[in-house]
Structures are given as C-alpha cells and as structure tokens.
N, C-alpha and C positions, 0 to 999 in steps of 0.2 A: 457413478458422476459422468463417465465418459459417453454412455448412451444419452444423458441429457445435454452434455455438451454438443455431441453430433445433432441430436434433435433440433437444437435452437442454433445451430449452424455458429457457435462460438469459434472464434481464433485462438482462444486461450483458456486452459485450465489453471486456476488459481488454487493452490493447496500447498500445505506444509508437507504432505504425504507424497514427497517426490519419488520415492522408491517404488510406489504402485504405478507409476505413469512415468515408464522409462522414456525418454527422449526419443530416441529413434522409431519406437513404436507408435507414438503419438503424431510423430510427423508424418507417418503414413496417411494420416486423417487430415492433413494440411493444417496442423493445430501445434501449438506449442503448449508446454507446462511452464508455471512460473511459480517460484515461492512467493507468499504474500509481500515479503520485504522488496523483492526485485520489482514486482508489480506495483506497489506503490512508488518507488523510486523512479520507474519509468513515468508514472503519472506526474510526479513532481517536476521531473524535468520537461515534461511537453508544454506546461504552463505554471512557472513557480509562483508566479504573483497570485494567480487565481487558486492554486491550490493552498498557498499560505493563508489567503483569505479565507478559504473553506476552514482550515485548520483553527484560525483564530474564532470563526463564527461557531464553531464545535464547542470549543473551549469555553466561549462565553455561555454557552447554552447549559452548561454543566452546573445544576443547582443543588443536587442533593447526592453527594456533598458538592459543593464549588471547587473546583480544582485550579490551580494556575497552571499556565502553559509548561513549565518546567515539571510539575508533577505529571502531566499527560504525557511528555516525552520520556519521563521514566517508566512510566505504565507501558509505553511503547516498547521500550528497551526490553523490559521483563517478558513482553509477550510475542518475543523473537522478531522483532522489526527495529534492530538496531541501527542500520543503515537509513531507514526512513526517518527515525528519530533525530538521526544527525543530520540529515539533509534539511530537515525542518528548522532544527537549531541554527544551522547555519544560514538559512534564509533570513531567520529573524534577526540573527547578529548583523547580516548585510542591510536589513534595514529594507527589505521587499515591502512593496505596498500594493494591495489588490484593489 
C-alpha cells in the first residue's frame, strides 16, 4: 500500500491498519495515515451540506434492500465509523440542505 501511495503521490493513506503505518515513518514521505473514520469526518467538515447531500443520495439509491438513513447510520457505527455516523446524524438534525 505504501508503494502505491508513493507512486500515486498521495498525501494520505486511509486504513484501519494503523499499526503497520507508524506516523513518524509515514511523515518521512511527506504523507500522513488516517483511520477511515477520521478521514470521513474531515470530509464532512470541509463541506457539510455537500457531504450530507451525497449521503442522502446514497441512501435513496439503496434498493435491495431499501434502507432508511437511520439504518445506514447504524451500519456505519458497526463498521468502525462511529464519529462519521454521529456527525451525519447531527447534520441531519440541524437541517443542513445541500
């Protein structure tokens, strides 16, 4: 994964396997490593309305089986993305529109 990130000139490696990518070592390549939950939260912070709109579109496209937004948020929580789910839920409660 590191070789692919270097070859593509990536700035961030997104992985749940943080132990195999120690931050001090990764910084020597002018890169950082982030857990997917942190990465998604950063995206949500960059443009909350657009991110929430994308989430709503994704939920609307779920057909087999169809799922409600609350069910998708629960799935995110079970998939090691609790902070992302919490942020999306808060944005929905605040009434953000995209």
